[in-house]
N, CA, C and O of each residue as an XYZ file, in Angstrom:
344
protein
N      -5.938     44.163     54.311
C      -5.762     44.357     55.779
C      -4.339     43.987     56.142
O      -3.759     43.054     55.587
N      -3.787     44.736     57.088
C      -2.456     44.503     57.549
C      -2.465     43.470     58.627
O      -3.500     43.199     59.236
N      -1.371     42.918     58.858
C      -1.243     41.821     59.909
C      -1.638     42.389     61.317
O      -1.446     43.575     61.587
N      -2.166     41.552     62.161
C      -2.572     42.026     63.523
C      -1.420     42.372     64.404
O      -1.599     43.050     65.416
N      -0.240     41.928     64.056
C       0.953     42.265     64.900
C       2.187     42.202     64.156
O       2.215     41.640     63.061
N       3.265     42.762     64.694
C       4.597     42.575     64.060
C       5.473     41.886     65.101
O       5.513     42.237     66.280
N       6.168     40.884     64.580
C       7.107     40.146     65.370
C       8.551     40.658     65.160
O       9.069     40.588     64.045
N       9.179     41.153     66.190
C      10.503     41.704     66.147
C      11.446     40.501     66.554
O      11.246     39.849     67.578
N      12.456     40.261     65.707
C      13.230     39.010     65.844
C      14.642     39.222     65.380
O      15.028     40.308     64.945
N      15.401     38.161     65.483
C      16.723     38.078     64.855
C      16.785     36.750     64.134
O      16.012     35.854     64.473
N      17.660     36.571     63.161
C      17.749     35.306     62.474
C      18.314     34.075     63.244
O      18.091     32.906     62.929
N      19.086     34.495     64.308
C      19.814     33.435     65.116
C      18.876     33.079     66.328
O      19.229     32.133     67.033
N      17.785     33.706     66.618
C      17.022     33.457     67.903
C      16.160     32.202     67.719
O      15.263     32.139     66.879
N      16.483     31.218     68.547
C      15.796     29.946     68.588
C      14.323     30.136     69.004
O      13.435     29.510     68.426
N      14.060     31.007     70.013
C      12.727     31.234     70.393
C      11.853     31.887     69.276
O      10.672     31.573     69.127
N      12.482     32.797     68.511
C      11.890     33.407     67.376
C      11.448     32.355     66.276
O      10.317     32.335     65.792
N      12.389     31.552     65.963
C      12.227     30.466     64.997
C      11.054     29.526     65.411
O      10.200     29.192     64.590
N      11.039     29.121     66.677
C       9.976     28.250     67.204
C       8.620     28.899     67.105
O       7.671     28.276     66.629
N       8.505     30.161     67.552
C       7.225     30.887     67.596
C       6.817     31.086     66.143
O       5.663     30.803     65.819
N       7.661     31.544     65.266
C       7.355     31.769     63.930
C       6.796     30.541     63.237
O       5.845     30.644     62.463
N       7.391     29.349     63.514
C       6.891     28.143     62.906
C       5.496     27.846     63.457
O       4.603     27.456     62.705
N       5.306     28.029     64.759
C       3.988     27.786     65.361
C       2.928     28.609     64.843
O       1.822     28.104     64.648
N       3.155     29.884     64.589
C       2.250     30.860     64.105
C       1.962     30.486     62.502
O       0.818     30.526     62.049
N       2.949     30.173     61.809
C       2.704     29.778     60.395
C       1.877     28.510     60.362
O       0.982     28.414     59.522
N       2.117     27.530     61.221
C       1.322     26.257     61.090
C      -0.124     26.626     61.571
O      -1.041     25.930     61.137
N      -0.399     27.600     62.380
C      -1.729     27.893     62.781
C      -2.423     28.873     61.757
O      -3.617     29.153     61.861
N      -1.631     29.369     60.784
C      -2.243     30.244     59.810
C      -2.485     31.657     60.310
O      -3.361     32.373     59.824
N      -1.657     32.047     61.328
C      -1.759     33.297     61.955
C      -0.831     34.302     61.237
O       0.388     34.149     61.297
N      -1.368     35.289     60.585
C      -0.557     36.271     59.839
C       0.152     37.275     60.742
O      -0.367     37.707     61.771
N       1.356     37.624     60.310
C       2.133     38.628     61.104
C       3.160     39.206     60.236
O       3.508     38.596     59.225
N       3.707     40.411     60.570
C       4.795     41.008     59.872
C       5.988     40.665     60.732
O       5.871     40.421     61.933
N       7.107     40.653     60.104
C       8.381     40.353     60.831
C       9.464     41.412     60.553
O       9.693     41.816     59.413
N      10.093     41.827     61.604
C      11.186     42.859     61.433
C      12.423     42.277     62.204
O      12.342     41.871     63.363
N      13.594     42.271     61.445
C      14.862     41.778     62.021
C      15.426     43.048     62.702
O      15.737     44.025     62.021
N      15.557     43.032     64.050
C      16.144     44.194     64.757
C      17.617     44.410     64.385
O      18.134     45.521     64.499
N      18.273     43.361     63.949
C      19.702     43.643     63.566
C      19.873     44.427     62.258
O      20.957     44.931     61.964
N      18.804     44.519     61.491
C      18.836     45.115     60.191
C      18.111     46.557     60.304
O      18.213     47.399     59.412
N      17.463     46.731     61.338
C      16.690     47.980     61.484
C      16.909     48.592     62.852
O      16.243     48.206     63.812
N      17.877     49.589     62.967
C      18.286     50.226     64.185
C      17.018     50.905     64.930
O      16.963     50.962     66.158
N      16.085     51.373     64.152
C      14.917     52.055     64.813
C      14.047     50.902     65.530
O      13.494     51.133     66.605
N      13.961     49.807     64.970
C      13.228     48.716     65.532
C      13.985     48.197     66.786
O      13.380     47.908     67.818
N      15.267     48.094     66.660
C      16.061     47.732     67.834
C      15.846     48.668     69.061
O      15.716     48.258     70.215
N      15.825     49.976     68.675
C      15.529     50.954     69.749
C      14.133     50.785     70.371
O      13.945     50.884     71.584
N      13.160     50.523     69.471
C      11.798     50.271     69.990
C      11.752     49.163     70.919
O      11.126     49.267     71.974
N      12.418     48.037     70.576
C      12.403     46.893     71.438
C      13.117     47.109     72.786
O      12.701     46.588     73.821
N      14.219     47.904     72.735
C      14.793     48.308     74.001
C      13.891     49.099     74.909
O      13.889     48.887     76.121
N      13.102     50.038     74.327
C      12.154     50.847     75.091
C      11.049     49.922     75.694
O      10.656     50.138     76.841
N      10.555     48.931     74.975
C       9.548     48.041     75.484
C      10.115     47.187     76.606
O       9.418     46.965     77.596
N      11.335     46.702     76.502
C      11.858     45.677     77.331
C      12.940     46.286     78.307
O      13.988     45.678     78.521
N      12.680     47.409     78.846
C      13.618     47.942     79.847
C      15.057     47.977     79.457
O      15.930     47.688     80.275
N      15.331     48.329     78.212
C      16.745     48.584     77.771
C      17.294     47.267     77.133
O      18.420     47.272     76.636
N      16.531     46.151     77.137
C      17.052     44.940     76.556
C      16.488     44.734     75.087
O      15.373     45.137     74.756
N      17.297     44.116     74.295
C      16.829     43.685     72.962
C      16.296     42.272     72.977
O      16.818     41.388     72.297
N      15.271     42.070     73.744
C      14.706     40.694     73.939
C      13.782     40.371     72.747
O      12.879     41.135     72.405
N      14.046     39.221     72.144
C      13.221     38.854     71.047
C      12.810     37.368     71.288
O      13.548     36.632     71.943
N      11.710     36.955     70.795
C      10.726     37.705     70.003
C       9.914     38.632     70.877
O       9.496     38.292     71.984
N       9.712     39.809     70.338
C       8.729     40.712     70.972
C       7.664     41.101     69.898
O       7.977     41.561     68.801
N       6.416     40.885     70.290
C       5.277     41.102     69.359
C       4.610     42.438     69.772
O       4.321     42.677     70.945
N       4.385     43.281     68.769
C       3.709     44.493     68.970
C       2.422     44.396     68.129
O       2.432     44.177     66.918
N       1.268     44.585     68.901
C      -0.036     44.440     68.301
C      -0.536     45.765     67.739
O      -0.001     46.829     68.050
N      -1.558     45.684     66.916
C      -2.147     46.893     66.294
C      -2.634     47.877     67.270
O      -2.730     49.058     66.938
N      -2.976     47.442     68.554
C      -3.496     48.405     69.561
C      -2.357     49.057     70.280
O      -2.611     49.877     71.163
N      -1.067     48.743     69.957
C       0.075     49.252     70.624
C       0.662     48.470     71.801
O       1.724     48.779     72.342
N      -0.084     47.463     72.147
C       0.380     46.580     73.260
C       1.430     45.581     72.762
O       1.561     45.327     71.565
N       2.182     45.018     73.742
C       3.297     44.089     73.270
C       3.270     42.878     74.226
O       2.779     42.896     75.355
N       3.872     41.802     73.615
C       4.234     40.614     74.452
C       5.623     40.187     74.097
O       6.014     40.165     72.930
N       6.394     39.834     75.167
C       7.819     39.505     74.897
C       7.848     37.931     75.144
O       7.392     37.436     76.175
N       8.391     37.224     74.171
C       8.728     35.825     74.204
C       7.349     35.060     74.700
O       7.336     34.311     75.676
N       6.264     35.336     73.941
C       5.010     34.737     74.406
C       4.891     33.281     73.889
O       5.595     32.876     72.964
N       3.981     32.516     74.513
C       3.638     31.232     74.048
C       2.566     31.370     72.960
O       1.891     32.400     72.938
N       2.374     30.446     72.099
C       1.309     30.408     71.148
C      -0.029     30.642     71.774
O      -0.849     31.400     71.256
N      -0.253     29.994     72.885
C      -1.549     30.127     73.610
C      -1.847     31.587     73.986
O      -2.951     32.109     73.836
N      -0.721     32.221     74.506
C      -0.894     33.690     74.844
C      -1.163     34.561     73.664
O      -1.920     35.525     73.775
N      -0.545     34.251     72.479
C      -0.795     35.066     71.240
C      -2.234     34.799     70.792
O      -2.949     35.740     70.450
N      -2.668     33.550     70.787
C      -4.092     33.366     70.396
C      -5.038     34.097     71.372
O      -6.040     34.647     70.915
N      -4.779     34.129     72.650
C      -5.667     34.775     73.589
C      -5.638     36.223     73.351
O      -6.713     36.818     73.427
N      -4.536     36.905     73.065
C      -4.425     38.261     72.800
C      -5.250     38.645     71.508
O      -5.989     39.629     71.476
N      -5.058     37.782     70.447
C      -5.795     38.080     69.208
C      -7.252     37.980     69.450
O      -8.002     38.797     68.916
N      -7.726     37.010     70.239
C      -9.138     36.845     70.518
C      -9.672     38.108     71.280
O     -10.777     38.582     71.015
N      -8.835     38.638     72.247
C      -9.302     39.805     72.942
C      -9.444     41.004     71.952
O     -10.419     41.754     71.998
N      -8.426     41.150     71.053
C      -8.442     42.194     70.103
C      -9.736     42.080     69.145
O     -10.384     43.079     68.832
N     -10.037     40.867     68.736
C     -11.139     40.569     67.934
C     -12.483     41.009     68.655
O     -13.387     41.554     68.023
N     -12.555     40.765     69.894
C     -13.737     41.091     70.721
C     -13.919     42.693     70.774
O     -15.010     43.254     70.669
N     -12.782     43.288     70.940
C     -12.851     44.811     70.979
C     -13.255     45.375     69.684
O     -13.906     46.420     69.666
N     -12.904     44.734     68.533
C     -13.289     45.242     67.263
C     -14.742     45.053     66.915
O     -15.301     45.733     66.055
N     -15.375     44.040     67.660
C     -16.810     43.789     67.284
C     -17.722     44.832     67.889
O     -18.936     44.784     67.686
């Protein structure tokens, strides 16, 4: 099974580092893409965020996204997705 979402980030982003650590401590799986290394990913993030390369941006399996979310918001979104899958 693939991860329920992809986190788009940069290596220098403190918000990315914090959220990544929280997700890992909670055992929440995710894929990660460094937008500085992937121009297509950077373009996608700009489209999602009104022309800005704002990270972390999470893109979920259903195509929805969250920009700089809290851990609580990520958990809530994952619960909503799980309900839809049932």
